[in-house]
N, C-alpha and C positions, 0 to 999 in steps of 0.2 A: 474059068475065074470069076470073080465077081465083080471086079472093079467096074467093067462097062456098065453093069445094072445099078451100081452104086452111084456112078457119077451121072446116069440119067435122072436117077432119082433126086440127087442133089441139085442137079438143075431145074426140076420141077419144084422142088422146096424152095429154091432161090426166088424164081418167079412168082410163085404164089404167094410168097411173104412180101414182096415188093410191091404185089397188087394190093396188098392189105395196106401197106405205108402210103401208097399212092392216095388212097381214100381218105385216109387219116390227115394227110395234108391238105386235101381238097376241101374237107371239112374246115379247118383252120383257114383257108383262102377264104372259103365263101361266108363264113360267119365270124370271123375275127379279121376282117380286113385290115391289112396294114399291120399286122403283128409282127411280121417277120421284118418289116422295113425297118421298124423301131430298134432292131439291133444294128442294122446298117447306118443308121444315122446316130448310132451311139447313145440311145436314150433308154435301152433296155436296163433291167435290174441284173447286178450281179448274182450269183456267179455266171450265168447264161450268157452274160454280155461278153464276158472272157472267152466263151467258146465260140469263137466267131468265123472260124475257118471255113467250115460247110457253109454257112448264111454268104459269106463273102462268094464263094465259087458258084453258089446259086443264083445271086445278085449279078454276076458276071454273065450268066445265060440269061438271065433276065433281058439285060441290056443288049445283048449282042443278037440274041436268037428270038426275042419278043415273046418268050416263054413265061409262065406263072413259076413262082418258087417252087409250086408242088412238082413240075417237070424237072427241075434243076436236082431237087432232092431226091426223086425216083430214080434218075439217071446214075446219081452217085451211089445210091442204094444197091442198084442191080450190080453195078461194076464191083462194089465193096463186098458184097454178098459172095458173089462168085468168087472172087479173088481169096476171101477167107475159107470158103467151104471146099474149093479144089486144092487151095496150098497145104491145109491141114490135112486133107485126106491124103495127099501125096506124101506129108510127113509122115503119116500112121503108116503107109504102106512102104516106107524105107526103113523102118525100125526092124531090129534085127529079129525079134519075136515073131514079127508078122511075115517077114520074108522066109523065115524056116518053118512056118508053121503048115499045117496039113490043109487041104482044100477045104474041110469042114470047119477049120478054126478060122480060114481066110473069110469064109462066109460069116462066121460069127462077128469077127472084127469089123466088117462092113457093115453089118446089120447092128452092132452095137454102136458105132460111130453115127450112124444115121438115127438112131434112138437118141441118143445124147445131143445131137445138134437140133432136132425137132425139138426135145424137151427144152433146152435153153432158149431157142429162137421164140418158141411159143409166148416167151415173156417180154418180147420186143414192145407189144402195145402198153406195157405197165409205164404211165408216166413217158409216153414215147416222146423222143426228141430226134431231130435229124441227124445228129451226130453219132447215135449208137452205131449202124451198120458200118460207115466208114472208119469208126474206131477199130471195129473188129476186124475189117480188111487190113487196116495197118498193123495191128497187132500180129495177125498171122504173117505178114511181110517181114517183120522185125523177128519173130520167132524163126521164120524159115532163114533168114540171115545168119541169126546165131546158130542155127543147127547147120546150116551148109559150110561153116567155118571148118568143120573136120572133113569136107570133102574137098576144100581146096588145098593146093600143091604149089603154087607160085606165088611170088611177091605180087604180081599183077592181080592175082584173083583176090588175095588178102585185101589189097589196097581198095579194090571195088567193092567188098563186102564191107569194110569200115565206112568208104563213103557213102554207101547206101543205108546202114544203120544211122549215121548221123543224119542223112537227109530224110529219113522216114521219121524220125525222133523229132526234127525240127517241122515237118510238115504235122505231125501228131499234136504237137504241142499248141498249133494254133486252133486246134480242133480239141482237145482236152489235155492239158500239159502235165496233170498228175499220173496219166497212163504211161508215158515214156519214162516219166521219172521213176515210178515203181517198178517198171520191168527191167529196165537197165541197172538201178541200184540194186536189185535182185541178182543181175548177172555178175555186178561187180563184187557183191558179198559171196556168191558162189566161188568164184575164182581165187577170193582171198582164203578160202577155208581149204584145210590139208585134204587131199584127195585120196590118202591111203597108197595103196600100190600103185593105182593108176596114174599115169603122167599125163597132164594137160599139155597138149601141145600149144606153142604161141601164148603162155600164160600172160605175160608182160602186155602184148599187143592186146589180148582181150579185156585186160584191167584199163589199158588206156582208153580203148573204143567204147567201154562202158562208162566210164567217167566222162568222157566228152559228150556221149549222149546225154548224160545227166545236166551236165552244164548247160547244154544247148537247149534242153527243155527248160532248165530252170530260167535261162536268160531270157527265153521268150516269154514265158509268164510273167516276168518281172516286168518286160517292156510293154505286154498288153496291158496288165495292171498301172503301172506307173506313167507310162508315156502315150500311150494310143487313147485308153480309156480312163484317164485318172480320177474323172467324175463320177464313175460308176458306183453305183451304190446298194447295198444288199437290203435297203428299206427295213422291212421287219422281219425278214429272213435271218434267223439266229446262224452263225458260222458253224457253231458248235452244236450238231443235230442229237448228240446222244441223249441228252435230256429229254428233247421233246420225243423222241422213241421208247424212251422209257416210259413216258406218261401214255403212250398210244399201244395198248396191248395188242390191237388187233392188226399192228403192222407185222407182227412176228410170225404168224402160221404161213403167210407165202415165203417170208424169208427162209425159214426152217425147211420148208419143202424144197425150195431151190436149191439150198445148201447141200442137200444129202449126197449127191454124187462127186459135188467138190470136197466137201469133208472126207469120204471115203477116199478119195485119190490121196488126200494129204496124209490120211493114216496109214494107207498101203504104202505109199511112197516112203515114209519114214521106216516101215518095217522092213523094206526091202531095198533101204538105200546101198548096200553094199554089193547088189546084184551086179555081176559083170557086164550083164547085156543092157544096163541102163544108158541111156544117151546122156551125151556131156552136158546138154543145155538143159536137161531136165530140172538139176537142183535150182538154177538160177530163176525158172520159169515157176517153180513152186515157191521159192523166196520172195520173188516179185508178186506171185499170186496171194500171198499172204500179207505182205506189206500193203497191198491194194485193199484188200477185205479188211484191214484194220483201219485204213484212211476213210473207207467207205463207211463203216460202222460209227466212226467218231464224227466224221463233217457231212454225210449224206442220210437220208432217209432209208432206212432198211428195207422198205417194201417198194422202192424203187429199183425194181431187180434189174432193169435195163442196163444200170449202172456197172453192173460186174459181168453182163454177157461178153464182152470181148476176152476177159481172162477165163471165163468158164469155157468157151469155145476152144481158147488156146489150149485148155488142159485136157480136151477131148481125146487127141490121140495117146496120152499119157494114162488116161483113165482105162481106155481098151487095151493097152498094152500090159498095164497092171493085172487086168481082168485075166489075159492069156496066160500070164505068168503063174496065176493061181490054178489055172485049168491044166496047164502043161507041166508043171512041177510040182512035188510034193511039198505039202505046207511046212514041214519040219525044215527042208531045204532052204525054202524062201526066208524064213526067219533066222536060219543060221547063218546064211551067206556063204561066200566062198572059202574053203578052208586056208 
């Protein structure tokens, strides 16, 4: 089976990527001394001032271990990248189509997953920020918890799942609050939608959990903006960036290249949404990814591709699964769905 080989390659990918990010942080430490400390002092520009969680954690390491910011950042990058890649690969291998596939298709699924994550992570250096990889790790944790709900059978396990989701959302809100807000809003909307003949277990609890996660993320963002850093200013940075993007046509080629596998995933998922082998959390992930895509286009620079990397990585198991469905079954069956 290909899992051992794939895990070794994922480990090598994660460590190689974090070596690159270390030297990017070192460049900032060397040539822009004091840059990270401005955010600790609360004098940085919004919106980066509001994304303070990773910087506070690195500052704690600076004070207690005598490290530079770059050392704290790279430690979190290593942990987060390994968490994201291995959890997402585990989710891929738990999918019905992968478990029931032949040896050849198992190799294909592992190779496809590796190709996708290499493609997405190659854009980390695009306007790099220290919160990109920690966000990817926490999104993978939240997706794992949402997916694992279908494997839980006792009230205690469900309670731990809900507690884990709320804790992960609260932690992520200190890094980027828009991420847990979009992801959990997607889950909430997905569980509000009719599911046809398929019965959703614990629907009411999932609605409560997703709503609670959204409230926690929103409340944390409001606290950071209006209580902790009420003086933070956007300066000359426009809050709505879509006009800026439309006046900069050179921002669109990298965006369009990056979005090819993501858009393919959205289209294929819509066409096969009635497939009985689909995972329960897929709809929420797709809706949340679309919500975040719209938020990014309206309020972010579209060539800052690292903004969408956490959602793109989270979609990778679904992308590979959809490719397997196309290979394993005739196209007419996929389009028609179950009788």
